[in-house]
C-alpha positions as CSV (number, residue, x, y, z in Angstrom):
1,M,-53.8,29.2,38.7
2,D,-51.5,30.2,35.8
3,D,-49.4,27.1,36.6
4,L,-52.3,25.0,35.3
5,V,-52.3,26.4,31.7
6,C,-50.4,25.0,28.7
7,K,-49.9,21.6,30.3
8,Y,-50.9,18.1,29.4
9,V,-53.9,16.8,31.5
10,Y,-54.0,13.3,32.8
11,V,-56.8,11.2,34.3
12,D,-55.9,7.8,35.8
13,G,-52.4,8.0,34.2
14,K,-53.8,8.5,30.7
15,M,-53.4,11.7,28.8
16,L,-56.7,13.4,28.2
17,G,-55.8,16.6,26.4
18,E,-54.1,20.0,27.0
19,S,-55.1,22.7,29.4
20,I,-55.7,26.1,27.7
21,D,-57.4,28.3,30.3
22,V,-58.7,28.7,33.8
23,H,-62.1,30.4,33.8
24,R,-64.4,30.8,36.8
25,N,-62.7,28.0,38.8
26,M,-62.9,25.7,35.8
27,L,-59.9,24.2,34.0
28,I,-60.5,24.3,30.3
29,V,-59.1,21.2,28.6
30,K,-58.9,20.9,24.8
31,V,-59.5,17.3,23.7
32,E,-59.3,17.0,20.0
33,S,-62.1,19.3,18.7
34,R,-63.9,19.4,22.1
35,F,-63.4,21.6,25.1
36,Y,-64.1,20.3,28.6
37,A,-64.6,22.6,31.6
38,V,-63.4,20.7,34.7
39,P,-63.7,22.1,38.2
40,V,-60.3,23.2,39.5
41,K,-61.0,21.4,42.8
42,L,-60.5,18.1,40.9
43,V,-56.8,18.9,40.3
44,K,-54.9,16.3,42.3
45,K,-51.3,17.5,41.5
46,V,-49.1,19.3,39.1
47,E,-45.8,17.8,38.0
48,G,-43.8,19.8,35.5
49,D,-45.8,20.0,32.3
50,R,-48.5,17.6,33.6
51,V,-51.7,18.2,35.5
52,H,-53.3,15.2,37.1
53,I,-57.1,15.4,37.7
54,E,-59.7,13.1,39.2
55,K,-62.4,11.5,37.1
56,F,-65.2,13.8,36.1
57,D,-68.6,13.9,34.4
58,R,-67.6,14.3,30.8
59,K,-71.1,15.2,29.5
60,K,-71.4,18.0,32.1
61,A,-67.8,19.1,31.4
62,E,-68.5,19.3,27.7
63,T,-71.7,21.3,28.2
64,E,-69.7,23.8,30.4
65,G,-66.9,23.8,27.8
66,K,-69.5,24.9,25.2
67,K,-70.5,27.8,27.4
68,W,-66.8,28.8,27.7
69,I,-66.5,28.8,23.9
70,E,-69.6,31.0,23.5
71,E,-68.3,33.5,26.0
72,K,-64.7,33.5,24.9
73,S,-65.1,33.4,21.1
74,R,-66.8,36.6,20.3
75,P,-65.7,38.6,17.2
76,V,-63.0,41.2,17.7
77,S,-63.7,44.7,16.5
78,I,-61.4,46.7,14.3
79,E,-60.9,49.1,17.2
80,E,-59.7,46.3,19.5
81,L,-57.3,45.1,16.8
82,R,-55.8,48.6,16.4
83,K,-55.5,48.9,20.2
84,Y,-53.2,45.9,20.1
85,G,-51.2,47.2,17.1
86,F,-52.9,45.4,14.3
87,G,-54.4,47.0,11.2
88,E,-53.4,49.7,8.8
89,E,-50.2,51.7,9.4
């Protein structure tokens, strides 16, 4: 699944956006300021830095993308930052 991240996503030969995550069998695609969650089963092929997917329900994908944002964009605590080497020295 890691081979799907950080690639350009195409639908019908047209670039849609950029893949940024795979979460719960959904490919998260950033399209301008929106995030779409597209089922991984819609991936047709991967060629180099391109992921080709089938057409999908954009409203449903955007709704699922909002759920991904809510789950993934929680505040980071000072303790978590320190654990990763950030903070006061």
